[in-house]
C-alpha positions as CSV (number, residue, x, y, z in Angstrom):
1,X,9.0,-23.3,12.5
2,X,6.2,-21.7,14.5
3,X,7.8,-18.3,14.2
4,X,8.0,-18.6,10.4
5,X,4.2,-19.4,10.3
6,X,3.5,-16.4,12.5
7,X,5.5,-14.1,10.1
8,X,3.7,-15.5,7.1
9,X,0.2,-15.2,8.7
10,X,1.2,-11.6,9.7
11,X,2.0,-10.9,6.1
12,X,-1.4,-12.2,5.0
13,X,-3.0,-10.0,7.7
14,X,-1.1,-7.0,6.5
15,X,-2.2,-7.7,2.9
16,X,-5.8,-7.9,4.1
17,X,-5.4,-4.5,6.0
18,X,-4.0,-3.0,2.8
19,X,-6.8,-4.3,0.7
20,X,-9.4,-2.9,3.2
21,X,-7.7,0.5,3.3
22,X,-7.5,0.6,-0.5
23,X,-11.2,-0.5,-0.9
24,X,-12.6,2.0,1.5
25,X,-10.3,5.1,0.9
26,X,-9.5,4.7,-2.8
27,X,-11.8,2.3,-4.6
28,X,-15.0,3.6,-3.1
29,X,-14.3,7.3,-3.9
30,X,-13.3,6.4,-7.5
31,X,-16.5,4.5,-7.9
32,X,-18.5,7.5,-6.5
33,X,-16.7,9.7,-9.0
34,X,-17.6,7.4,-11.9
35,X,-21.2,7.5,-10.7
36,X,-21.1,11.3,-11.0
37,X,-21.1,12.3,-7.3
38,X,-20.9,16.1,-7.0
39,X,-18.1,16.0,-4.5
40,X,-15.7,13.1,-3.7
41,X,-13.2,12.9,-0.9
42,X,-10.3,10.5,-0.6
43,X,-7.4,10.0,1.8
44,X,-3.8,10.9,0.7
45,X,-2.5,8.7,3.5
46,X,-4.0,5.7,1.7
47,X,-1.7,6.2,-1.3
48,X,1.2,5.4,0.9
49,X,-0.4,2.8,3.3
50,X,-1.8,0.6,0.6
51,X,1.5,0.0,-1.3
52,X,3.3,-0.3,2.0
53,X,1.0,-3.0,3.2
54,X,1.0,-4.8,-0.1
55,X,4.8,-4.8,-0.6
56,X,5.8,-5.7,2.9
57,X,2.8,-8.0,3.5
58,X,3.6,-9.9,0.3
59,X,7.3,-10.1,1.3
60,X,6.4,-11.5,4.7
61,X,3.8,-13.9,3.4
62,X,6.3,-15.3,0.8
63,X,9.6,-15.3,2.7
64,X,8.5,-15.4,6.4
65,X,11.4,-15.3,8.9
66,X,14.0,-15.5,6.1
67,X,13.2,-11.9,5.0
68,X,16.4,-10.2,6.1
69,X,15.3,-6.5,5.7
70,X,16.5,-4.9,8.9
71,X,19.3,-4.8,11.4
72,X,17.5,-5.1,14.8
73,X,20.6,-4.2,16.8
74,X,21.2,-0.9,15.0
75,X,17.5,-0.4,14.2
76,X,18.3,0.4,10.6
77,X,17.2,-1.0,7.2
78,X,19.4,-3.4,5.3
79,X,19.7,-3.1,1.5
80,X,16.7,-5.4,1.0
81,X,14.7,-3.2,3.3
82,X,15.7,-0.1,1.3
83,X,14.8,-1.8,-1.9
84,X,11.4,-2.8,-0.6
85,X,10.8,0.8,0.6
86,X,11.9,2.1,-2.8
87,X,9.3,-0.1,-4.5
88,X,6.7,1.3,-2.0
89,X,7.7,4.9,-3.0
90,X,7.5,4.2,-6.7
91,X,4.2,2.4,-6.5
92,X,2.8,5.3,-4.3
93,X,3.8,7.9,-6.8
94,X,2.5,5.9,-9.8
95,X,-0.7,5.1,-8.0
96,X,-1.3,8.8,-7.0
97,X,-0.6,9.9,-10.6
98,X,-3.0,7.3,-12.0
99,X,-5.7,8.2,-9.5
100,X,-5.4,11.9,-10.3
101,X,-5.5,11.2,-14.0
102,X,-8.7,9.1,-13.6
103,X,-10.3,12.0,-11.7
104,X,-9.2,14.5,-14.3
105,X,-10.7,12.3,-17.1
106,X,-14.0,12.3,-15.2
107,X,-14.0,16.1,-15.0
108,X,-13.0,16.5,-11.3
109,X,-10.6,19.3,-10.3
110,X,-8.7,19.9,-7.0
111,X,-10.4,22.3,-4.7
């Protein structure tokens, strides 16, 4: 029971970390661009880290220890782990595309 609570709290912590990364490295630069800043920098790593934290954090917060996503003995992912990782990749690609479209609509170009 205590282990399950630790996993769920860990999931909530990972969600909070993902939200903080998203706020600082993605939301703030987008707001600066909307305010008309002459130059805006953002982190490409955040496009992967935020979906990773959100998907796995949510999964741990909801399922706790019953989340059977990896084989610890072989150190490999199980089908559920691969499915979660596929969701992360899809959300990463969609988020990056959306972000680039927002910047293009605001008149920013890649340097």
